[in-house]
C-alpha positions as CSV (number, residue, x, y, z in Angstrom):
1,X,56.7,10.6,-39.1
2,X,55.2,14.1,-39.2
3,X,52.1,12.8,-41.0
4,X,51.7,10.1,-38.4
5,X,51.6,12.8,-35.7
6,X,49.2,14.8,-37.6
7,X,46.8,11.8,-38.1
8,X,47.2,11.0,-34.4
9,X,46.3,14.5,-33.4
10,X,43.3,14.6,-35.7
11,X,42.0,11.3,-34.4
12,X,42.5,12.4,-30.8
13,X,40.5,15.6,-31.6
14,X,37.7,13.5,-33.2
15,X,37.5,11.2,-30.2
16,X,37.3,14.1,-27.7
17,X,34.7,16.0,-29.8
18,X,32.5,12.8,-30.0
19,X,32.7,12.4,-26.3
20,X,31.4,15.9,-25.7
21,X,28.7,15.4,-28.3
22,X,27.4,12.3,-26.5
23,X,27.2,14.2,-23.2
24,X,24.7,16.6,-24.6
25,X,22.8,13.7,-26.1
26,X,22.6,11.9,-22.7
27,X,21.3,15.1,-21.1
28,X,18.8,15.5,-24.0
29,X,17.6,11.9,-23.6
30,X,17.0,12.4,-19.9
31,X,15.1,15.6,-20.6
32,X,13.0,13.9,-23.3
33,X,12.2,10.9,-21.0
34,X,11.1,13.3,-18.3
35,X,8.9,15.2,-20.7
36,X,7.4,11.9,-22.0
37,X,6.7,10.7,-18.4
38,X,5.0,14.0,-17.6
39,X,2.9,13.7,-20.7
40,X,1.9,10.1,-19.9
41,X,1.0,11.0,-16.3
42,X,-1.2,13.9,-17.5
43,X,-3.0,11.6,-19.9
44,X,-3.7,9.0,-17.1
45,X,-4.9,11.7,-14.7
46,X,-7.1,13.3,-17.3
47,X,-8.7,9.9,-18.2
48,X,-9.4,9.3,-14.4
49,X,-8.5,5.6,-15.0
50,X,-5.3,4.4,-13.6
51,X,-3.8,1.9,-11.1
52,X,-1.5,2.7,-8.2
53,X,1.1,0.2,-7.3
54,X,2.9,0.6,-4.0
55,X,6.6,0.1,-3.5
56,X,6.8,1.0,0.2
57,X,4.3,1.0,3.1
58,X,4.5,3.4,6.0
59,X,2.3,2.2,8.8
60,X,1.5,4.7,11.6
61,X,4.0,4.1,14.5
62,X,6.1,1.4,12.6
63,X,9.1,1.4,10.3
64,X,8.7,1.3,6.5
65,X,7.9,-2.0,4.8
66,X,9.2,-2.9,1.3
67,X,6.3,-4.0,-1.0
68,X,8.2,-5.0,-4.1
69,X,7.6,-8.7,-3.5
70,X,4.1,-8.2,-2.2
71,X,1.5,-7.8,-4.9
72,X,-0.7,-4.7,-4.3
73,X,-2.8,-2.2,-6.2
74,X,-5.6,0.3,-6.1
75,X,-7.5,0.6,-9.4
76,X,-9.2,4.0,-9.9
77,X,-12.1,4.7,-12.2
78,X,-14.6,7.6,-11.7
79,X,-17.4,5.1,-11.0
80,X,-15.5,2.2,-9.4
81,X,-12.5,1.8,-7.1
82,X,-10.9,-1.6,-6.2
83,X,-8.2,-2.0,-3.6
84,X,-6.0,-5.0,-2.9
85,X,-3.5,-3.2,-0.6
86,X,-1.7,-4.9,2.3
87,X,-2.4,-3.4,5.8
88,X,0.2,-3.2,8.6
89,X,-1.0,-1.5,11.7
90,X,-3.6,-1.5,14.4
91,X,-7.3,-2.5,14.0
92,X,-9.7,-0.9,16.4
93,X,-13.1,-2.6,16.1
94,X,-15.2,-4.7,13.8
95,X,-12.2,-6.8,12.6
96,X,-11.8,-10.4,13.7
97,X,-8.3,-11.5,14.7
98,X,-6.5,-13.2,11.9
99,X,-9.5,-13.1,9.6
100,X,-8.6,-9.9,7.7
101,X,-5.7,-9.8,5.2
102,X,-5.5,-6.2,4.1
103,X,-7.3,-3.2,2.8
104,X,-9.5,-5.0,0.3
105,X,-12.6,-3.2,-0.9
106,X,-14.4,-2.2,-4.0
107,X,-17.4,-0.2,-5.1
108,X,-18.6,3.2,-6.3
109,X,-16.9,6.1,-4.6
110,X,-19.2,8.6,-2.9
111,X,-16.6,11.2,-3.6
112,X,-13.8,11.3,-6.3
113,X,-12.0,14.6,-7.0
114,X,-8.8,15.5,-8.8
115,X,-7.2,18.9,-8.3
116,X,-4.0,20.1,-10.1
117,X,-1.6,21.8,-7.7
118,X,1.8,23.4,-8.3
119,X,3.8,20.2,-8.0
120,X,1.3,17.4,-8.1
121,X,-2.3,16.3,-8.7
122,X,-4.3,15.9,-5.4
123,X,-6.8,13.1,-5.5
124,X,-9.5,12.4,-2.8
125,X,-11.9,9.6,-2.8
126,X,-14.3,8.1,-0.2
127,X,-15.7,4.6,-0.5
128,X,-17.8,2.4,1.7
129,X,-16.6,-1.1,2.1
130,X,-18.4,-4.0,3.7
131,X,-17.3,-3.2,7.3
132,X,-15.7,0.2,7.0
133,X,-15.6,3.6,5.3
134,X,-12.2,4.4,3.6
135,X,-10.9,7.8,2.8
136,X,-8.1,7.9,0.2
137,X,-5.8,10.9,-0.3
138,X,-3.2,10.6,-3.1
139,X,-0.6,13.0,-4.4
140,X,0.5,12.2,-7.9
141,X,3.7,14.0,-8.9
142,X,4.0,15.1,-12.6
143,X,6.5,12.4,-13.4
144,X,4.2,9.6,-12.2
145,X,5.4,8.8,-8.6
146,X,2.7,9.0,-6.0
147,X,2.1,9.0,-2.2
148,X,-1.2,7.4,-1.1
149,X,-2.7,7.6,2.4
150,X,-5.7,5.5,3.4
151,X,-7.6,6.2,6.6
152,X,-10.7,4.4,8.0
153,X,-12.8,4.2,11.1
154,X,-11.6,0.8,12.2
155,X,-7.9,0.9,11.4
156,X,-4.9,3.1,11.9
157,X,-3.9,5.4,9.0
158,X,-1.3,4.0,6.6
159,X,0.6,5.6,3.7
160,X,2.3,4.1,0.7
161,X,4.8,5.4,-1.9
162,X,4.6,4.1,-5.4
163,X,3.7,4.9,-9.0
164,X,0.6,5.1,-11.2
165,X,0.2,3.2,-14.4
166,X,-2.3,2.6,-17.2
167,X,-4.8,-0.1,-16.3
168,X,-4.0,-3.2,-18.2
169,X,-7.0,-4.7,-19.9
170,X,-7.3,-8.4,-20.3
171,X,-5.3,-9.3,-23.4
172,X,-2.9,-6.3,-23.1
173,X,0.6,-7.0,-22.1
């Protein structure tokens, strides 16, 4: 009987010690994932080639809009930017009613700068579209989340929250 109690106490101590050991492992895994995400973000920013995918839109004067079911992106390269972002807001001039479906433009940016700040990378780009000039401001936080603001001459300003990712080449998946 005494040996059964001893075995039970030893097993109980082992179970408790394994539980505490796993807690440190979880914390370590979270820390390692964070370090890896920061490393991947730094590589993307240094390459100057990445894609922003929005999760929420914040039109000026309206509530936020969920974009998870609405395909959208802005592809950034030093010599080429392509936007397929939805637009919710007010158009001022040069836009026909019902004929324009979003912030769709592409071309070589006249300005493309990246500056590392204390908490994020600050990106500024200016690009001329067919009917408008777009100014893009983006803050990319070290773990990959980003806030994007697009302003133009003919539309109200709109902001997006999302993340940056590596540009998938055809054949990559």
